[in-house]
N, C-alpha and C positions, 0 to 999 in steps of 0.2 A: 570541425563543424559541430555546432550545438543544436540538438533537437529540442524543440519547444515542448514544455510539459503537456499541453493539451494533445499534441501529436502522440506523445508516448502513452498517455492515458487512453487515447482512441485505439492505439495498437493493442494495448493490454485488454481492453474491452472486446475488441474484435477476436482476439485469441483466447478470451476467457481466462486471463491470467491475473493473479494478484500482483500488483506492482510493489516491488521492494525498493525503498529509497532512503537516502540520508537527508533529503531535503525536507526539513520541517517547516520552511517558510513559504514556499509557493505551491508545492504539489498538493498538500491537503486542501487548500483553497480551490484549486482547479478541479480536484476530485469531487468536492461538494458542489461546485458549479455544475458538473455533469449530472449529479444526482438531482439537483433542483431543476435542471432542464429536462429531466425525464430520460436521460441517456443512460445506457448501461455502464455500470462501474463495478467490476468484480471485487474490488477492495484494494486497499493500500496498506502496506506495513511500512511505517516510518521508523527506521532503526537509528537510535542515537549512535553517531559515529565516534563518540568518546568512550562508549562501553567497549570492553575488550571483545575480540573476535569470538572467543568461547562463549561469553555471555550472550552475544548477539545470536549465535547459532543455537544456543539452548533456548532462547526466547522464541525464535522463529519456529524451531522444532516443536516446542510446547504448544504454541498457538495452532500449528497445523495438525498435530496429533490429537489435540483435545477439542477439535471442532468438527462440525458437520459440513458436507458439501454446501456451498453457497452461503455459509454463515457470515462471511465477511462482505457479502454483496452490499454495496452502498455504504461501507464503513471504512474509516481510517483508524488503524490500530497503532498506537505509539509504543514502541518497544525499546528497552525492556520495561516490563510493567514494574512500577515502583510501589 
């Protein structure tokens, strides 16, 4: 069974969780749709699935450790940073 992106984003917002995804094509658009509709969106980290696991973990860790609470609200961050 496939859960639709808007449903996953709603769950993440309800749980106040940043969504981690490999989906660069549809999730960012749905995330920004939530922002434009005035709905809560704690943030999305879109991680390139072609980067190695170590690179991905380092990028996520860096983003989390070097940011403040709610800094990623209404934002989509594409990782790793280039």
